[in-house]
C-alpha positions as CSV (number, residue, x, y, z in Angstrom):
1,M,-1.7,21.2,26.1
2,T,-1.8,21.2,22.3
3,L,-1.4,17.9,20.4
4,A,0.3,17.9,17.1
5,P,-1.6,16.5,14.2
6,R,-1.1,12.8,13.8
7,K,0.8,11.7,10.7
8,P,-0.2,8.5,8.9
9,R,1.9,5.5,10.1
10,I,0.9,3.1,7.3
11,A,2.2,3.4,3.8
12,P,-0.6,4.4,1.4
13,I,-1.9,2.0,-1.1
14,A,-1.7,4.5,-3.9
15,P,1.2,6.8,-4.8
16,A,1.2,10.4,-3.6
17,A,-0.8,12.8,-5.7
18,S,2.4,14.5,-6.7
19,S,3.7,11.3,-8.3
20,P,4.1,11.4,-12.1
21,G,1.2,9.8,-13.9
22,W,-1.0,9.6,-10.8
23,T,-4.7,10.0,-11.5
24,P,-7.3,10.2,-8.7
25,I,-9.7,7.2,-9.0
26,W,-12.8,8.5,-7.2
27,P,-13.8,11.0,-9.9
28,T,-13.4,8.5,-12.7
29,L,-15.9,6.0,-11.1
30,S,-19.0,6.1,-13.3
31,D,-21.8,6.0,-10.6
32,D,-22.6,5.1,-7.0
33,A,-22.6,1.4,-7.7
34,A,-19.0,1.6,-9.0
35,R,-18.1,3.7,-5.9
36,R,-19.7,1.1,-3.6
37,A,-17.8,-1.7,-5.3
38,F,-14.6,0.3,-5.0
39,L,-15.1,0.9,-1.3
40,D,-16.1,-2.7,-0.7
41,R,-12.9,-4.0,-2.3
42,H,-10.8,-1.5,-0.2
43,L,-12.6,-2.4,3.0
44,E,-12.0,-6.1,2.4
45,G,-8.3,-5.4,1.7
46,W,-7.8,-3.3,4.8
47,E,-9.7,-5.8,7.0
48,Q,-7.4,-8.6,5.6
49,R,-4.4,-6.4,6.2
50,Y,-5.5,-5.7,9.8
51,A,-6.1,-9.4,10.5
52,R,-2.6,-10.2,9.2
53,F,-1.2,-7.3,11.3
54,L,-2.8,-8.8,14.4
55,A,-1.7,-12.4,13.5
56,T,1.9,-11.4,13.1
57,E,1.9,-9.0,16.1
58,G,2.7,-6.1,13.8
59,A,5.5,-7.7,11.8
60,S,3.5,-7.7,8.6
61,E,3.6,-3.9,8.3
62,P,7.2,-2.5,8.3
63,P,7.2,0.9,9.9
64,G,7.9,3.9,7.7
65,D,9.6,5.4,10.7
66,P,11.2,3.0,13.2
67,A,10.4,5.5,16.0
68,D,6.8,5.5,15.1
69,P,5.6,2.0,14.1
70,P,2.0,1.3,12.9
71,H,-0.6,0.5,15.6
72,A,-3.9,-1.3,15.5
73,A,-5.7,2.1,15.8
74,D,-4.2,3.2,12.4
75,F,-6.0,0.3,10.7
76,L,-9.2,0.8,12.7
77,L,-9.3,4.5,11.7
78,T,-8.9,3.7,8.0
79,I,-11.5,0.9,8.1
80,T,-13.9,3.1,10.0
81,A,-13.5,6.0,7.5
82,L,-14.0,3.7,4.5
83,A,-17.0,2.1,6.1
84,A,-18.6,5.5,6.9
85,R,-18.0,6.5,3.3
86,R,-19.6,3.2,2.1
87,I,-22.6,3.7,4.4
88,A,-23.1,7.2,3.2
89,L,-23.5,5.9,-0.4
90,G,-26.3,3.6,0.7
91,G,-27.4,0.7,-1.5
92,D,-26.9,-3.0,-0.9
93,A,-23.7,-4.0,0.9
94,S,-21.6,-6.6,-1.0
């Protein structure tokens, strides 16, 4: 049995790369300290969003596709990926 790749269920924070005027942020960050601060802010935001999702039993995140609503795992995968990136940069955690 072959599983199809999983599509994101949560709307992205930033516009798609093909959006007019979109500029990738990561390359513009001056150093690892700036990258750590960026990741710390995003981790905090996603953790708050996840807490709100749990508290509202999913009502805080409208589904992009009604047949495929967001799940807690979607948040946890995002938070885990951001945390792994943050750990890889090292330094003090904020």
